[in-house]
N, C-alpha and C positions, 0 to 999 in steps of 0.2 A: 157544783151544786147550783140548782136553779134559783134565780132571784126571788126574794119574797115579794109578791105582788102588792102587799099592803104597805111597803116601805119604798116604793119606786120614787125617784125624783120626778117632778112634773114633766120634764122634757121626755124621759124614757116612758112614762105612763102614756103620754099623748102619742108618741111614735108607736108603741105596741098596739094601742087601740086603733089607730089609723091603719096599721098593717093588717089588722083583723078585718078590715073592710075590703072586699074583693073588687076594687075599682079599676078594673082593666078597661082601657079606653074603648068605647065612650061611656062605659057604665059608671054611675056615680058610687054604687056599691055601699052607700051608708057613710062614706068618708066626709062628704061635705055636711051632712045632717049632724053627724057627731061633732065636728069642728064648730059648726054654727051654734049648736047647743051649749058647748063649753064656753064660747066667747060671749054669747047672749047672757049667760048666767053671771058673767063678770061685768056686765054693763055695756058691752059692745052692741052697736046696732048691726045686725046681720041680715043682709039682703041676699036671697037666692035668686039668681037671674038665669033664665033659660034662653039660649039663642038657637036659631034654625037657619038653614040655608039649603038651596037646591042641591041634591046629590050628596049631602052629608048628613050624618045623624045629628039629632038635637043634642045639645051639650048643657049640663048644669054647671053653674059657676057660683062662687061666693065672694061677696064683698063685705067685709066687717070693719067697722070704724068706731073710734072713741075720741073724745076731746073736741076741740073746735078751734078754727082759725089756723093761722100759719105759726110755725112751720108745719107742714103736712108731710110726714114720712110714711112710706109704704113699704112693707115686705111683700114680695111676690113669690108665687110658687104654684105647683100643680099637684093634685092628689091622684090624678090618673096614673096608671102604671102599665108597663108592657106585660104581655102574657108570661106566666111562669115557665112555660115549656113543659118538659117531662117532670111532673110533680113527683113521681117515684124516684127521681134522681136527687131530690132535696133531702137533706139531713133532717129537717123539720118541715112541716107543712108550709108552703109559701105564704099562706095567710093565717098562720097559727100565732105569729108573734112571740115565738119561743125565745127565751133568754138562757144562754148556756155559756160558761167560761167567759163571762164578761162581754159577750156579743149578743146583740139582738138580731134574730134572723127574720127574713121575710121580704117578699117582693115590695120594693119601695122604701126599704130600710135606708137606703142611700139616696136613691133617685125617685122622689125626694121627700117622702113623708118624714124622714128624719129631720131634714132641714125645716120643714113647716113646724113640726113639733118644737124645735129649738127656738124658732123666732116667735111662735105662739106662746111658749113658756116665758120667754124674755119679756114679751109685751104685757102679759098677764101679771108678771111680777112687778114690772115697772108701774103699772096702773094701780096695783094693790098698795105699793109703797107711796106713791106720789098723789094718789087720788085721781079722779077724772078731770080735774081742772089743772093740768100740768103745764099749760102754756103752749098749746099746739094740738095736733091731731096725729094719731097713729092708725094706720089702716093695714088690713091684710087683703090682698087681691089674690084669690085662688081660682085657678081654672081647672077644668076636667078634660082639656083637649090639647095638652102640650105634646104628648106622645102620639097624637093623631094628626089629622089634617091641619090643625092650628087655625081653623076658620071660625069656629063658633066659641072660641075661648078668650084669650087675653086681649086680641085686637078689639073685639066688640065690647068686652068688659071695660076696657080703658075708655072707649067712647061713651058708654053708658055712664061711667063715673064722671066724666067731663060734663055730660049733659045734666048731671045731677049736682053740679056745682063744686065738684072736688078738683082742686089744683094741687098737684104734687110738687114737692120741693126736692125730693130725693128718694132713691129706692135701692134696696138690696134684694137681689134674687138669690134664693137660697139653694141653688143648684150645687152639686158636688164639684168643687174646683181644685182640691188638693190632690197631687199625684200619689204621695206616700204618707205624709204626716200632716195633721191639722195645723194650719197656720202658715203653710208654704206659699200659697198662691191667692191672690185676688185677681179676678178677671176685670180689667178696666176697659175693655172693648172687645169687639169681635170682628173677625173677618167676614166680608160679604160672601154670599153663596149665589152662584148662578148655574143653572142646569139647562141643557139644551140637547136637541136631536138634529143631526145632520142627515138629510135624506137625499139620496141619488136615485132617480127613476130610470129604469131601463125598459127593454122589451123582452118579455119572456119567450123562450124558444128552446129548441133541442140543441144539445151541446154539439151534435154532429153537423149542425147547419148554422154556425155562428153568424153567417152573413144575413140570416133571416131574423136575427135577434140583436139586442144591444145589452151587453153585460154591465151592470151598474157597479160591480165590486171593485175593478181596477180604479175607477174614478173615485170611489169613496176612500180607498186606500191612499190615494194622493192627498185627499183633504185631511184625512186622519194624520198622516205623517207630517203634514205641514203644521197642523195645530199642535200636535204632540211635541214638536221641535221648538215651538215658540217659547222664548224666554221673556216673560211679561215684565219682570222687574227684578231688582235685587233686594227688595224689602227696604225697611228703614228702621229707625230707632225703636219703634214700638211693635212693628209687624214683621213677620216672616215674609219671604218672597211669595208672590201669588203662585198657585200651583193648580194645574189643570190635569184631571185624570179621566181617561176614557173607561167607562164602566160596562159597556156592551157594544158589540158589533154583531148585527143580525141581519139575515136575509129571509128568515122564515121559510127555508127551503130544505126539506128532508131528502130530496132526491139527488142522485149523483148525475143524472143525465139531462137535467133541466138548468138552463140559464135563468136566474131569478129575475123577477120583474122589478124588484126594489131592494136597495140595500141601506141600512140605517146604522148610525153610530150615535151612542148617547154619551155625554160627558158632564162633569161637574167641575167647576173652578171655584176654589176658595181664594178670595183676593183681598188685598190690603186697601188702605185708604189713599193710596196713590191713584186709585181709579174711582170713578163714579160708575154706576151701572151703565149709563149711556156711553161713556168713553170706552168701557170694557167691551161692550157689544160692538162698537165701532172697530176696535182693534181685531177682534175675533173675525168680523166680517171682511175686513181688509186682508187678513191672512188667508182666508178661505178663497177670496176672489183672485188673489195672486196665484194661489196654487191651481185653481181652476182654469186660469187662462181664458181663452175665448171659446173653448170647445167642450166645456163640461157644464151641464145644467144641473143644479142642485138647489135645495132649499134648507133653511135652518129654522127650527121651531124652538122657541124658548119657553120653558116652564114658567107659569105665572107666579111662582112662590119665591121669586128672587129677593135677596135681602142685601142692603148696603152695608159696607164696612162702617164701623163707628169707633170713636175713642172718647171716653169720658174725661173731661177736663176739670171737673169740680174737685179741686185739691182739697177743700175742706172735708168733703165726704170721704175721700180716699184716706186722708190723714187720720180722721177720727176712727175709721174702721182698722187701719193699720196699727194704730196706737192700742186699740182694744185687743187686737190679736197679740201684739207684743207682750201686753200686761198679762194675758191669760196663758200664753204658750211659751214665751220667751223667744219666739221666732220673729224675724223681720221678713214679711211676706214679699215675694216677687210680684211685680205688677205685669200681668200677662194678657195677651190678646189671642192666645192660641186655642186650639180645640174646635169644636163644632159650633153650632148655633144654638140659641136659647130664646125665650120669650123676651130677653133683654133687647132683641133687635126691634121689638114693638115699643117697649117702654121708653126707650131712648128718645122717641118722638114727643114724649110728654114731660120728661124730667131727667136730670142726671141719674145714671144707674150703674151700679157695679154688681158683681156676683161674688158671693163667698158662701161655701158650705162645707160638706163633709169630704173625706177621702173617697175618691171614686173608683177604687179598684174593683169592687164587686158589682157595680151597677149593671143591670140587665143580665147578670149571670145566675146560674144555679147557685143556691145558698148565698144569695145576696145577704149582707149583714153590715151592721155598724157596730163599732166598738162603743160600749155603753159610756165609757169615760169621755170618748170624743163627743158624744151626744150631749153630755152634761157641760163639757168645756165649750162647745159651740153655743149653747144657750147662755152661758156666762159671758162669752164674747159679745153676743148680740145685746145682752143686758147692759154691759158696760158701754157699748156704743150708743145705746139710747140715752143713758145718763150724760154722756159727753155731748151728744148731738143737741139735746134739748137745753142743756146748761149753756152751751156755747151760743145757741140762738137767743137765750135770754140775756146773755152778756151783750151780744151785738145789738139787740133791741134797746137795751138801756143806753 
């Protein structure tokens, strides 16, 4: 039976309405307008901020805040979503927000409009109960650029907030973190990410006259083999071993009788906190130099979007969230640093940050959906966390 739209819990209503906004990156799609209106109506100051940069689309963002002074806690997330793909393959329209058999369907249900709906509902409930003078500040930092280049979103919105006098004491990013069941995993850090291209230049020529050409392929294979065989580390207590993967080897040559002029290999390495970005690059370059010897000329070009590994060590933040999860789900969450990257990599430069959200099994898939009970439970976890966080800060202040 379809759910009665007049009796939806707030988190479910918010998630459904956000899903109905087709906010495929970089389009705002009405999602930020809707969320800003809801928060403004409850007394939040909601600022819409647009950022621009050369070669990237303009992106709209939202910063909503209520209260004053410290502690200042911020929830962070993104309303932009990946494209739905083949809409005919969906059981329900990807932007319909249909509820069936206890599940809410739609693009962004898990990643991450559901998470935003849950923490918005928790913040609204907290302020409604405690009033706007609760002894601190709650903010929502929402970008429209997480699934895109991540240039005109969280990075610039954080700087904008800082320039406007906002100093954060802690943050939860509501990305989906749980593999199978709500409450299994808190992300307390992330591996770093470094991408690069190894390029060997040769001299193009006819394969029947190799003495008139220089084939770059054998040299590139030497470099690839050396780097692929490199054991960077064995990991540590919090992080898996660093791992490098080659994702492309290409010469741009459709012909069988032409020696190519250039050969390239692209790679990405997810690395732990045993390395800094500089020390990792030094290790990569030393490995390549040894493999090249003195007879192979090559170059390495790093992508500029590299991120450092980090580990959050604010035990009070972690313990308060873990206690809220245990109280609402009965589960003791694992503290993980696995998975990909998120906007937490930017937020960690401003305050301690952890990630906790929904079960991520259907994110980016056809028929992406969230279990309605999980959505309500996540809102309850966030609400319990806020009560604990601000109560504990009041006790510490006294």
